N, C-alpha and C positions, 0 to 999 in steps of 0.2 A: 330194820336193816334192809339195805337195798339189794336188788337182784344180783348185782355184780359182787357185792360183799358176801352174800350167801354162796354164790358160785365159787368164789375164791376160797372161802372157809371149807366148803365141802371138798373141793379138789385137794386141799392140804391134808384133810383128815381121812378121806375115803380112797383116793386114787393110789394104787400101788406105787412103790418107789421107782419102778421102771418107766412110769408114765411121766413125762415132763410136766413141770408145774406151770399152769396157765396164769400168768400175772395180768389180771384185768385192771383197768384204771380204778382208783379208789375214789373217784369223784362221785359225790352223792347225787343220785337222780331219783326221779319218781319211780317207785316200784311198779313192775308190770302186774297186770291182773292175774291172780292165782287161778289155776285150773286143777281139776281132779283127775285129769287124764292127759296123756301126751298131747302137747299142743301143736296144732298145725296152724300157724299164723296166717291171717288173711293178708293178701297182697294189696297194698294201697296204691292204686294207679290213678293218677290225676285224670280228671275228665278232660277230653280234648275239646276245649272251647276256645273261642277267640280271645278270652281274657285269661290272664295268668292264674292258674289254679291256686287254691290255698295250700300253704306249705304243710306237707305231711308231718305228723308229730315226730317221726323218727329222723327227719332231716333238720330239726331245729338246732341240734348240737351234735358234736362228735360222739358223746357218750350214748345218746339215744341211738345213733347209727350203729355203734358197736353192739349195743344190746340187740338191735334188730338182726345184725349179722350173726350173733351167737344163737338167737332163737331159730333163725332159718337154718343155721348149720346143724343144730340138734334135731331138726324136724326132717320131714321127707321132701320139703319144698326145694325147688331149684333156685340157684342164685340169679339166673337170667331174669326171673320175674321182677325182683327188686332192682336189678341193674337197669332193666327196661323202664321201670317206673322213674328211676333217677334221671335217665336220659330224657324221658318224656317231660318231666317236670322242668328241666333246664331248657328243653326245646321251646316250651311255652314261654319261659322267662326271658329267653334271648331272641324271640321271634322279631320283636320290633327293632332290636339292635342289629340283627342280621339284615333286615330290610333296609335300615338306615345306612349301614356300612355298604351294602350292595349298591344302593342308589348313588351314594357319594363316590364310590369307586368307579361306577359307570360314567359319571359325569367327568371325573378326572381322566378316564381313558378317552372320552370324546375330546376333551381339551388337548390332550397329548396328540390325538390324531390331527386336529386342526393345526396345532403348532408344527407338527411334522410336515403337513402339506405345504404350509407357508414357507418353512425352511427349505423344502425341496424346490419350490418356485424361486426362492432367492438364489439358490445354487444354479438353477437354470439360467437366470438372468445374468449372473456373474460369468457363466460359461459363454453365453452369447456376447457379452461385452468383451471378454478376452478374445474370442474368435474375431469379432469385428475390429478390435484394436490391432490384431496381428495381421489382418488382411492388408496387402500392399496393392497399390495401383498397378495395373498391367500396362506394359509398354505397347505403344501403337505408333504408327507412322502416318497419321491422317494427313498432315500437310503435304508430305511427299507424295502420298497416294493420290490426293486431289490434283496436284500438279501433273502427275503422270497420266491421270484420267483426262485432263484437259488437253495435254499434248497428243494423246492417242486420238482424241476426238478431232483435234486440228489436223492430224495426219489423214484421217478418213475424209474430212472435208476437202483437203488439198488434193487427195487422190481422185475425188469425184470430179473436180474441175479439170484435172489433167486428162482424165478419160473423156470428159465431155468435149474438150478442145480437140482431142485426137479423132473422135468419131463424127464430129459436127459436119465436115464436108460431105460425108456419105449419108448422113441422116439429118438433113437440115431442119425438118419439121419437128420430130419427136426425140431429138437428141438428149433432152433433159431426162426423160423417163428411161431411155435406153441406157444412158450412162449410169443412172441410179441402179438399174437392174444388174448391170455388169459389176458395179461396185459391191452390191450385196451378195451376188453369187460368188465373187472372188474372195471377199474378205471374211465373210461370216460363214465359214464351213463348220456346221454345228453337229457333225456326226459324232465327234468325241468331245467330252467336256474339257479335256486337257490336250495340249499339243503332244504329238508323238515324240518330238525331240526332247521333251522334258520328263518322259516316263521311262526311267531306267530299267525297271523290272518287267516291263511289258514286252513280250516277244513281238518282233516285227515280221509281218507277212506282207505279201503283195497286196492283199485286200486293205490292210491298214495304210499302206503307202498310197494306194489309190484313193482311199477316203480322205487322206490328209492333203494330198498334192493334186488330185484330179481336177477339182473345180478351180482352184487358183491358177493352175496351168492353162486350163481351157479358156478362162477369162483373159489371161495375159496374151495368149495366142490370138484371140479374137481382136483385141486392141492392136496387136502387132500387125495383123493383116490390114486392118482399117487404116493404120497410120502409114503403112508401106506405100500406099498409092500416092500420097502427097508429101511424104517426107523421105529423107535419104535412108539408105539401108542401115547405116550406123546409128542414126537417131531412132530408127524403128527398133533395132536390136536393143539399144539402151533402154528404150521405153518398155520392151518386153521383159528384160531382166528386172528393171525397177518395179514395175507393177506386179511381177510374179512374187518377188520377195516381200513387197508391201502387202499383197494379198495373203501371203503365207504367214506373216507374223503380226501385222498390224491389227487384224480382226481379233485374233486370240489375245493380243495385248490389251485391246479395249475391253473385251469381256472379262479378262482376268482382273483388270483394274476396277471394274464395277464390283466384282466379288470382294476384292481386297478392301475397297472403300466401304462397302457395307460392313465388313468385319471390324474395320478400324473405327467406324462410327459407333458400332455397338460397344467396343471397348472404351471409347471416349465417354459415352453415356454412362456406362457402368462405373467408370472412375468418378464421374461427377456425382452419381448416386451414392457411391461409397463415401465420398468426402462429406456429402450432406448427412448420411446416416451416422457417421462418427460424431457429428454434432447433435443432431436431433434425437436419434434413437438412444444414444448413450445417455442423454439427459432424461429421456422418458424412463429408461430402465433404472437410472439412479433414483428418480422420484418414486417409482413403484417399489424399489427395494426399501427405501426409507419408510414408505407407508406400511409395507409388510412387517418391517421390524417393529414399528409402533403397535401394530395389531398383535404381534407376538408378545410384546411386553404386557399388553392389556390382558391377553389370554393367560399369561403366566401369573399375573396378579390374581386373576380369578381362580386359577388352579391352586395357588398357595393358600388362599382363603378357605377353599374347600378342604385342603390338606389339614389345615389347623382345625377345621370343624370336624374332620374325621377322627382326629386323635382321641377325643374323649369317648365316643361310642366304641371305637376299636379297642381301646384299653379296657373298657368295662366288659366288652365281649370276651376278650382274652382272659380277664380275671374270672368271669363266670365259667368259662370252659375249663380253666385250670382247677377251679373249685369242684366242678363236676367230676373231673378225672380223679381228683384227690378223694372225693367221697366214694367213688366206685372202688378205688384201690383199698380204701379203709374197710369198706363193707366186705370186699372179697377176702381181705386178710383175716377178719374176724370170722367170716363164714367158713373159710378153709380150715382154720384152727379148730373151730367147734365141730366141723364135720369129721376131722381126724379123731377127736375125742369120742364122737358118737359111735364110732365103730368099736370102741373098747368098753362102752357102757351098756348096761341093760336098760330096758324101757322103764323099769322101776327106779333106777338111778337117775335117769333123765327126768322122770316125773318129779323126783325129790329135788332136783336142781332147780326146776322151774317153779317150785312152790314158793 
């Protein structure tokens, strides 16, 4: 008669009516070794080696595990000893699977990272392409500005010859250099970058007026005095007014046209570059995007191969983990049930049950 049969029969005949009947499985198993005193079972803990340890006899089937739970429940031993042995056994058994699953999962994470980086780069290229496509050419007036610059330069040259003719009788030898000096002094008043007449928000003081008007007026008066000796007063006065306003506005006009021409040339070059970029860079970005998409497809193929390879060890690992938890719960159930009976039995009765 098996151990569980003896335990079942003894419970039915000896345990008082107020004690619940313990229905153990009737499956026949090999009887445990009989003892002449209360048994304190030895804990079978697998040796922690690199290889999977031999399966303890009490883990070979559920009936043996139930017997072990009953024996430990009727003894003074703690359930944690056997539970630790079960976990240790399955830890050895699943070590290779855990390592395999970890390596494959790490490889999948790396591939996901590479795919994410390439997708981010594709979005950046798309954003650059949209920005470039939405950029419009800026308006400029380069032809008009160039014409204005040439006219301003012609005004300066004409003014030079007018001054030279006016002072030549009084300065017959060095009139070329003197006329050039008068022209430069009158026309290019560089105290202020902009004309005072064009700055609406700048307060006007006598110093500002003197800086703006002083040199052009002095140069015009000098030409007027030189022309008055050999020209009529009316012609000299006309020359005074003409040179004064020419000095006052023509110099600033020439310098302003130089600045505007520089800005318009920059706009023209930027527009040409933009037009070229819309053709060349857009094509380069499209080529790079197609290349990145092909690389992403290759990485995804590698990823799904690894995912398929991961399914088998992952499923086996989950199966072993579920089996481990099932065995632990089964052992705890039998242990707790036997422990509850042990409190109601004497040592003699426990000895008789284990015989």
